[in-house]
C-alpha positions as CSV (number, residue, x, y, z in Angstrom):
1,X,37.4,1.4,91.4
2,X,34.2,0.9,89.2
3,X,33.8,-2.0,87.2
4,X,33.2,-1.3,83.6
5,X,30.5,-3.1,81.6
6,X,28.6,-2.6,78.5
7,X,25.6,-0.3,78.5
8,X,22.4,-2.1,77.5
9,X,18.8,-0.7,76.5
10,X,17.3,-1.8,79.8
11,X,19.8,0.5,81.5
12,X,18.5,3.6,79.4
13,X,15.0,2.7,80.1
14,X,15.8,2.4,83.9
15,X,17.2,5.8,83.7
16,X,14.1,7.3,81.9
17,X,11.7,5.6,84.2
18,X,13.4,6.8,87.2
19,X,13.3,10.3,86.2
20,X,10.0,10.3,84.4
21,X,8.7,13.3,86.6
22,X,11.6,15.4,85.7
23,X,11.5,14.6,82.0
24,X,7.6,15.0,81.9
25,X,7.9,18.4,83.9
26,X,10.5,19.8,81.7
27,X,8.7,18.8,78.5
28,X,5.4,20.2,79.7
29,X,7.2,23.5,80.6
30,X,8.8,23.7,77.2
31,X,5.4,23.1,75.6
32,X,3.7,25.7,77.8
33,X,6.4,28.1,76.9
34,X,5.6,27.5,73.1
35,X,1.9,28.1,73.8
36,X,2.6,31.3,75.5
37,X,5.0,32.4,72.7
38,X,2.3,31.3,70.1
39,X,-0.2,33.3,71.8
40,X,1.8,36.5,72.4
41,X,3.8,36.6,69.2
42,X,2.4,38.8,66.5
43,X,0.6,37.0,63.8
44,X,2.2,37.2,60.2
45,X,0.1,36.8,57.2
46,X,1.3,36.1,53.6
47,X,-0.4,37.5,50.4
48,X,0.7,36.5,46.8
49,X,-0.1,38.1,43.4
50,X,1.2,36.8,39.8
51,X,1.8,39.2,36.9
52,X,2.2,38.3,33.3
53,X,4.6,40.4,31.4
54,X,3.3,41.9,28.2
55,X,4.9,41.6,24.9
56,X,5.8,44.5,22.5
57,X,7.3,45.1,19.1
58,X,11.1,45.4,19.2
59,X,13.2,46.6,16.2
60,X,17.1,46.1,16.0
61,X,19.0,48.4,13.7
62,X,22.2,46.2,13.5
63,X,20.8,43.4,11.8
64,X,17.4,45.1,10.8
65,X,15.3,42.5,12.7
66,X,11.8,43.0,13.8
67,X,10.0,40.9,16.5
68,X,7.7,40.5,19.3
69,X,9.3,40.0,22.6
70,X,8.8,40.7,26.4
71,X,8.4,44.3,27.6
72,X,11.1,43.4,30.3
73,X,12.6,40.1,31.3
74,X,10.9,39.0,34.3
75,X,14.1,38.2,36.2
76,X,15.0,42.0,36.1
77,X,12.0,43.1,38.2
78,X,13.6,41.6,41.4
79,X,16.3,44.3,41.2
80,X,13.8,47.2,40.7
81,X,12.5,46.6,44.5
82,X,15.8,46.4,46.1
83,X,15.7,50.3,45.5
84,X,15.5,51.9,48.7
85,X,13.4,54.8,47.3
86,X,10.7,52.5,46.2
87,X,10.7,50.6,49.3
88,X,10.3,54.1,51.1
89,X,7.4,54.7,49.0
90,X,5.7,51.6,49.9
91,X,6.4,52.0,53.5
92,X,4.7,55.5,53.5
93,X,1.9,54.1,51.5
94,X,1.2,51.4,54.0
95,X,2.1,53.5,57.0
96,X,4.1,50.9,58.7
97,X,7.0,51.0,61.3
98,X,9.3,48.4,59.9
99,X,12.6,49.6,58.6
100,X,13.3,49.6,54.6
101,X,15.7,46.6,55.3
102,X,13.1,44.6,57.2
103,X,10.6,45.5,54.6
104,X,12.9,44.4,51.8
105,X,13.3,41.0,53.6
106,X,9.5,40.5,53.6
107,X,9.0,41.1,49.8
108,X,9.8,38.2,47.6
109,X,9.9,38.4,43.8
110,X,10.3,35.4,41.6
111,X,10.9,36.1,37.9
112,X,12.3,32.7,37.2
113,X,9.0,31.5,35.7
114,X,9.0,34.2,32.9
115,X,6.8,35.7,31.7
116,X,5.2,35.2,34.9
117,X,6.3,37.4,38.0
118,X,5.3,35.9,41.3
119,X,5.2,38.3,44.2
120,X,4.8,37.8,47.9
121,X,4.6,39.9,50.9
122,X,4.4,38.9,54.6
123,X,3.0,41.3,57.1
124,X,0.8,41.4,60.3
125,X,-2.2,43.2,58.5
126,X,-3.9,41.4,55.8
127,X,-5.2,44.6,54.3
128,X,-1.8,46.1,54.3
129,X,-0.6,43.1,52.4
130,X,-3.2,43.5,49.7
131,X,-2.6,47.1,49.5
132,X,1.3,46.6,49.3
133,X,1.0,43.9,46.5
134,X,-1.4,46.0,44.6
135,X,1.1,49.1,44.8
136,X,3.9,46.8,43.8
137,X,2.1,45.4,40.8
138,X,0.7,48.8,39.7
139,X,4.4,50.2,39.8
140,X,5.3,47.6,37.3
141,X,2.2,47.6,35.4
142,X,2.5,51.5,34.9
143,X,6.2,51.4,33.8
144,X,5.4,48.5,31.4
145,X,2.3,50.4,30.1
146,X,4.3,53.4,29.0
147,X,6.7,51.1,27.2
148,X,3.8,49.2,25.6
149,X,2.3,52.5,24.5
150,X,5.6,53.6,23.1
151,X,5.8,50.5,20.9
152,X,2.2,50.7,19.8
153,X,2.8,54.3,18.9
154,X,5.8,53.5,17.0
155,X,3.8,50.7,15.1
156,X,0.9,53.2,14.2
157,X,3.3,55.6,13.1
158,X,5.0,53.1,10.9
159,X,1.7,52.2,9.5
160,X,0.7,55.8,9.0
161,X,4.0,56.6,7.1
162,X,3.4,53.5,4.8
163,X,-0.1,54.5,4.1
164,X,1.1,58.0,3.2
165,X,3.8,56.6,1.0
166,X,1.3,54.4,-0.9
167,X,-0.8,57.1,-1.3
168,X,2.0,58.9,-3.1
169,X,2.5,55.8,-5.2
170,X,-0.9,55.7,-6.1
171,X,-0.9,59.2,-7.2
172,X,2.2,58.6,-9.0
173,X,0.6,55.5,-11.0
174,X,-2.7,57.5,-11.6
175,X,-0.6,60.4,-13.0
176,X,1.3,57.8,-15.3
177,X,-1.9,56.4,-16.3
178,X,-3.2,59.6,-17.6
179,X,0.1,60.3,-19.3
180,X,-0.2,56.8,-20.9
181,X,-3.7,57.5,-22.1
182,X,-2.6,61.0,-23.6
183,X,0.3,59.3,-25.5
184,X,-2.2,56.6,-26.7
185,X,-4.4,59.2,-27.9
186,X,-1.4,60.7,-29.8
187,X,-0.5,57.5,-31.4
188,X,-4.1,57.0,-32.7
189,X,-4.3,60.4,-34.3
190,X,-0.7,60.0,-35.8
191,X,-1.9,56.5,-37.0
192,X,-4.8,58.0,-38.6
193,X,-2.7,60.7,-40.3
194,X,-0.5,57.8,-41.6
195,X,-3.5,56.1,-42.9
196,X,-4.9,59.1,-44.7
197,X,-1.4,60.0,-46.2
198,X,-1.0,56.4,-47.3
199,X,-4.6,56.6,-48.8
200,X,-3.6,59.8,-50.5
201,X,-0.5,58.4,-51.8
202,X,-2.3,55.3,-53.0
203,X,-4.8,57.7,-54.9
204,X,-1.9,59.9,-56.3
205,X,-0.2,56.5,-57.4
206,X,-3.1,55.5,-59.3
207,X,-3.7,59.0,-60.9
208,X,-0.1,58.9,-61.6
209,X,-0.2,55.8,-63.6
210,X,-3.1,57.4,-65.6
211,X,-1.0,60.5,-66.4
212,X,2.1,58.3,-67.3
213,X,-0.1,56.5,-69.7
214,X,-1.5,59.6,-71.1
215,X,2.1,61.0,-71.3
216,X,3.1,57.8,-73.3
217,X,0.3,58.2,-75.8
218,X,1.2,62.2,-76.2
219,X,5.0,61.2,-76.9
220,X,3.6,58.6,-79.4
221,X,1.5,61.3,-81.0
222,X,4.2,63.9,-81.2
223,X,6.6,61.3,-82.8
224,X,4.0,60.4,-85.2
225,X,3.4,63.8,-86.2
226,X,7.0,64.6,-86.6
227,X,7.3,61.5,-88.5
228,X,4.6,62.7,-90.9
229,X,6.1,66.1,-91.1
230,X,9.5,64.8,-92.1
231,X,8.0,62.7,-94.7
232,X,6.1,65.5,-96.1
233,X,7.0,67.3,-99.4
234,X,7.2,70.9,-98.7
235,X,6.5,71.8,-102.3
236,X,3.4,69.6,-102.6
237,X,2.0,70.7,-99.2
238,X,-0.1,73.9,-98.9
239,X,0.9,76.5,-96.1
240,X,-2.1,75.7,-94.4
241,X,-1.4,71.9,-94.0
242,X,2.1,72.8,-92.9
243,X,0.6,75.3,-90.4
244,X,-1.7,72.8,-89.1
245,X,1.0,70.1,-88.6
246,X,3.2,72.5,-86.8
247,X,0.3,73.5,-84.3
248,X,-0.6,70.1,-83.8
249,X,2.7,69.0,-83.0
250,X,3.3,72.2,-80.7
251,X,0.1,71.2,-78.8
252,X,1.0,67.5,-78.2
253,X,4.5,68.8,-77.1
254,X,3.0,71.2,-74.6
255,X,0.7,68.3,-73.5
256,X,3.7,66.1,-72.9
257,X,5.6,68.7,-71.1
258,X,2.5,69.3,-68.7
259,X,2.0,65.6,-68.1
260,X,5.7,65.2,-67.3
261,X,5.4,68.2,-64.9
262,X,2.3,66.7,-63.4
263,X,4.1,63.4,-63.0
264,X,6.9,65.0,-61.4
265,X,4.7,66.7,-58.8
266,X,2.8,63.7,-58.1
267,X,6.2,61.8,-57.4
268,X,7.4,64.6,-55.3
269,X,4.3,64.8,-53.2
270,X,4.5,61.0,-52.8
271,X,8.0,61.1,-51.6
272,X,7.1,64.1,-49.2
273,X,4.2,61.9,-47.8
274,X,6.5,58.9,-47.5
275,X,8.9,61.1,-45.5
276,X,6.1,62.2,-43.3
277,X,4.8,58.7,-43.0
278,X,8.4,57.6,-41.9
279,X,8.7,60.4,-39.5
280,X,5.3,59.8,-37.9
281,X,5.8,56.2,-37.6
282,X,9.1,56.7,-35.9
283,X,7.2,59.1,-33.8
284,X,4.7,56.4,-32.6
285,X,7.6,53.9,-32.0
286,X,9.0,56.7,-29.7
287,X,5.7,57.1,-28.2
288,X,5.2,53.3,-27.5
289,X,8.6,53.2,-25.9
290,X,7.4,55.9,-23.6
291,X,4.3,53.8,-22.9
292,X,6.6,50.8,-22.2
293,X,8.6,53.0,-19.8
294,X,5.4,54.2,-17.9
295,X,4.1,50.8,-17.5
296,X,7.6,49.4,-16.2
297,X,7.7,52.3,-13.9
298,X,4.0,51.5,-12.8
299,X,5.0,48.0,-12.3
300,X,7.9,48.8,-10.1
301,X,5.6,51.2,-8.0
302,X,3.0,48.4,-7.7
303,X,5.8,46.1,-6.4
304,X,6.8,48.7,-3.9
305,X,3.1,49.2,-2.9
306,X,2.8,45.4,-2.4
307,X,5.8,45.3,-0.2
308,X,4.3,48.3,1.7
309,X,1.0,46.5,2.3
310,X,3.0,43.5,3.5
311,X,4.8,45.8,5.9
312,X,1.3,47.1,7.2
313,X,0.0,43.7,7.6
314,X,3.2,42.7,9.6
315,X,2.9,45.7,11.7
316,X,-0.9,45.0,12.3
317,X,0.2,41.4,13.3
318,X,2.6,43.0,15.7
319,X,-0.1,45.1,17.2
320,X,-2.3,42.1,17.5
321,X,0.4,40.0,19.2
322,X,1.5,43.0,21.6
323,X,-0.2,42.8,25.0
324,X,0.0,44.8,28.2
325,X,1.4,43.6,31.4
326,X,-1.5,42.6,33.7
327,X,-2.6,40.5,36.5
328,X,-2.5,36.8,36.0
329,X,-3.8,36.2,39.6
330,X,-5.2,39.0,41.7
331,X,-3.6,39.8,45.3
332,X,-4.7,36.9,47.4
333,X,-4.0,36.9,51.2
334,X,-4.2,33.6,53.2
335,X,-6.7,33.4,55.9
336,X,-4.2,31.5,58.2
337,X,-1.2,33.1,59.5
338,X,2.2,31.9,58.2
339,X,3.5,32.4,61.7
340,X,3.5,31.7,64.5
341,X,2.5,28.2,63.8
342,X,1.2,26.8,67.0
343,X,1.6,23.2,66.2
344,X,5.1,23.6,64.9
345,X,6.0,25.4,68.1
346,X,4.6,22.9,70.3
347,X,6.5,20.0,68.6
348,X,9.9,22.1,68.4
349,X,9.7,23.2,71.8
350,X,8.4,19.8,73.2
351,X,11.1,17.8,71.3
352,X,13.7,20.5,72.7
353,X,12.4,20.2,76.3
354,X,12.3,16.4,76.1
355,X,15.9,16.0,74.8
356,X,17.2,18.6,77.4
357,X,15.3,16.9,80.3
358,X,16.8,13.5,79.0
359,X,20.3,14.7,79.1
360,X,19.7,16.1,82.6
361,X,18.4,12.8,83.7
362,X,21.6,10.8,82.3
363,X,23.8,13.6,83.9
364,X,22.1,13.1,87.3
365,X,22.4,9.4,87.0
366,X,26.0,9.6,86.0
367,X,26.7,11.8,88.9
368,X,25.1,9.3,91.4
369,X,27.3,6.6,90.1
370,X,30.5,8.6,90.2
371,X,29.9,10.0,93.5
372,X,30.8,13.4,94.8
373,X,33.9,15.0,93.2
374,X,36.6,15.2,96.0
375,X,39.2,18.0,96.0
376,X,42.8,16.9,95.9
377,X,44.8,17.1,99.3
378,X,47.4,19.8,99.4
379,X,50.6,19.1,101.3
380,X,51.7,21.7,104.1
């Protein structure tokens, strides 16, 4: 029966030293295998390109919001290249033998750093990598370019529509200004007529005052003649005197009637002119109201034009802020292959060979100490 004791470090070192040839041989063989694998394995290169997603104008009808946003969320691009049809197009483009599934595994799309899209491709042909990245990038750029052009066309259509509306409003304002000028000309003509009629009334009023004064004198003369006639003695007066007094009285009475008729005519004319003045003044007031309405309408149209011009400026700002999707970094293929990596293979295989040989050495040492394994005896 073996006597048990604690295993010390010196014991382990003795085992390693005792089997150094085995350990060295196995390790060297593993390193040699790694070198052979590195030499015969196909070299795989990696290429990378970076796209920057463009920005376009967007309009939301629900809450009537307008803003500039990315043409597409960069994180959605990765799902596009999971499509077998696109991968088959890429496979045909590059003329490679890999299956669609294998090709999918060799493409890496990272859209987490939005608005940047980082694409990488690993193949054994650097030129195929550059062509493949260019194909993938062009596929995205073409799709985004269509959306960008649609957005720009929408903005330009909106601007053209607003310009057309502004043109109609300007024509309406010009039409209203012409109407306003015509109305103002009418007002001036009416005011001139009113001034003439007032001047005529003023003249007639002065003339009527003179006629009234003459009428007053004529009435006094008639009254005086009638007084003389009433105090005259018919017997003492000659027929000629009586006839003279009668004719004189009749003449003055006729003159009084003429004066009264003329005064009435003057008053009637003044009254008619006053009515015309009132009517024309009312017409002027109505025309001034029409002018105020036109001015208010033009002010409202001007406000609408200002809003539309601000809308045009906003759309132009959207156009200036819109950018197409394009390359941030052109396709770049590394000069050194990403696999195989000789140093890494040597380290990995060397370490694996060394550990395997070490375990084998301890196993051999253990078997030496334990001795051959005896079979149990069987009874007959």
